C-alpha positions in Angstrom: 13.5 13.1 -19.4 15.5 11.5 -16.6 17.0 13.5 -13.8 19.0 13.2 -10.6 19.4 16.0 -8.0 22.3 16.5 -5.6 22.3 19.0 -2.7 24.7 21.3 -0.9 24.5 24.6 0.9 26.2 28.0 1.0 26.4 30.8 3.6 27.1 34.2 2.1 26.9 37.9 2.9 25.9 40.6 0.5 23.9 43.8 0.0 21.7 45.0 -2.8 21.3 48.3 -4.7 17.8 49.6 -5.4 14.7 50.7 -3.5 13.0 47.4 -4.4 15.2 45.6 -1.9 14.2 47.7 1.1 16.2 46.8 4.2 18.2 44.2 2.2 20.2 47.1 0.7 22.2 46.8 3.9 24.8 44.1 4.4 23.1 40.9 5.5 23.7 37.2 5.5 21.9 34.4 3.7 22.0 30.6 3.8 20.9 28.7 0.8 20.2 25.1 0.2 21.5 24.4 -3.3 19.9 21.7 -5.5 21.6 20.8 -8.8 19.4 18.7 -11.1 21.1 17.0 -14.1 18.8 15.9 -17.0 19.1 13.6 -20.0 16.7 12.0 -22.4 18.2 8.5 -22.3 20.1 6.8 -19.5 23.8 6.0 -20.3 25.1 2.5 -20.8 25.2 2.0 -17.0 21.5 3.1 -16.7 22.3 6.3 -14.9 21.9 10.0 -15.6 25.3 10.9 -14.2 27.6 9.6 -11.5 26.0 10.9 -8.3 29.3 10.9 -6.4 31.0 13.0 -9.1 27.9 15.3 -9.3 28.0 15.8 -5.5 31.8 16.4 -5.5 31.6 19.0 -8.3 28.7 20.8 -6.8 30.7 20.9 -3.5 33.7 22.4 -5.4 31.5 25.1 -7.0 29.7 26.0 -3.7 33.1 26.1 -1.9 34.0 29.0 -4.2 31.1 31.0 -2.7 30.7 29.7 0.8 31.6 32.0 3.7 32.2 35.0 1.3 31.0 38.5 1.4 30.0 38.7 -2.3 30.3 42.5 -2.1 34.0 42.1 -1.7 34.4 39.7 -4.7 35.8 41.5 -7.8 33.7 39.3 -10.2 30.5 40.5 -8.6 31.4 44.2 -8.3 28.3 46.4 -8.8 26.1 43.4 -9.3 23.0 42.5 -7.3 23.8 39.0 -6.3 20.1 38.0 -6.1 19.0 34.4 -5.5 18.2 34.1 -9.2 21.6 35.5 -10.3 23.5 33.1 -8.0 21.5 30.1 -9.3 22.8 31.1 -12.8 26.3 31.5 -11.6 26.3 28.0 -10.0 24.6 26.4 -13.1 27.1 28.0 -15.5 30.1 26.9 -13.3 28.7 23.3 -13.2 28.2 23.4 -17.0 31.9 24.4 -17.4 32.9 21.4 -15.3 30.7 19.0 -17.4 32.3 20.3 -20.6 35.8 19.8 -19.1 35.0 16.2 -18.3 34.9 16.6 -14.5 31.7 14.6 -14.2 33.0 11.7 -16.3 32.5 10.6 -19.9 28.8 9.7 -19.2 28.0 13.3 -18.4 28.7 14.2 -22.1 25.1 13.0 -22.8 23.5 15.4 -20.4 20.8 17.6 -21.9 20.7 20.3 -19.2 21.2 21.4 -15.6 18.8 23.2 -13.3 20.1 24.9 -10.1 17.6 25.8 -7.4 18.6 28.0 -4.4 16.2 27.7 -1.5 16.1 30.9 0.6 13.7 29.4 3.1 11.0 26.8 3.3 8.6 29.1 1.4 10.8 30.9 -1.2 13.3 29.7 -3.8 14.6 30.5 -7.3 15.9 28.4 -10.1 17.9 28.7 -13.3 17.7 26.1 -16.0 20.2 25.8 -18.9 20.9 23.5 -21.7 24.2 21.7 -22.1 
């Protein structure tokens, strides 16, 4: 399996519901490094996984929808714990939609999957992997 990874970041605010979250139940900020890995079994006719420029552009468009937002105020996340794991899935699903709509070019139609990893710090991160 071949892969390429592109990176961006987001800065968000949010709070959590549930004793398991301790002090994170209060409103707090988080900055995540966001890695999006695109996979395919065979390289395309240009010997690439996907156009890195388009992948970077589309990841940037997806992260811009979340960046500098208080997720507690976003209607689509109402009542939801926007954990690192959950946000990795949101970003992966939004990238998958863009792949299916052709935003990453014709070559992206041969992609097998996407993995999105959000790095909370240098010692903790979470990922979501999905097929395309």
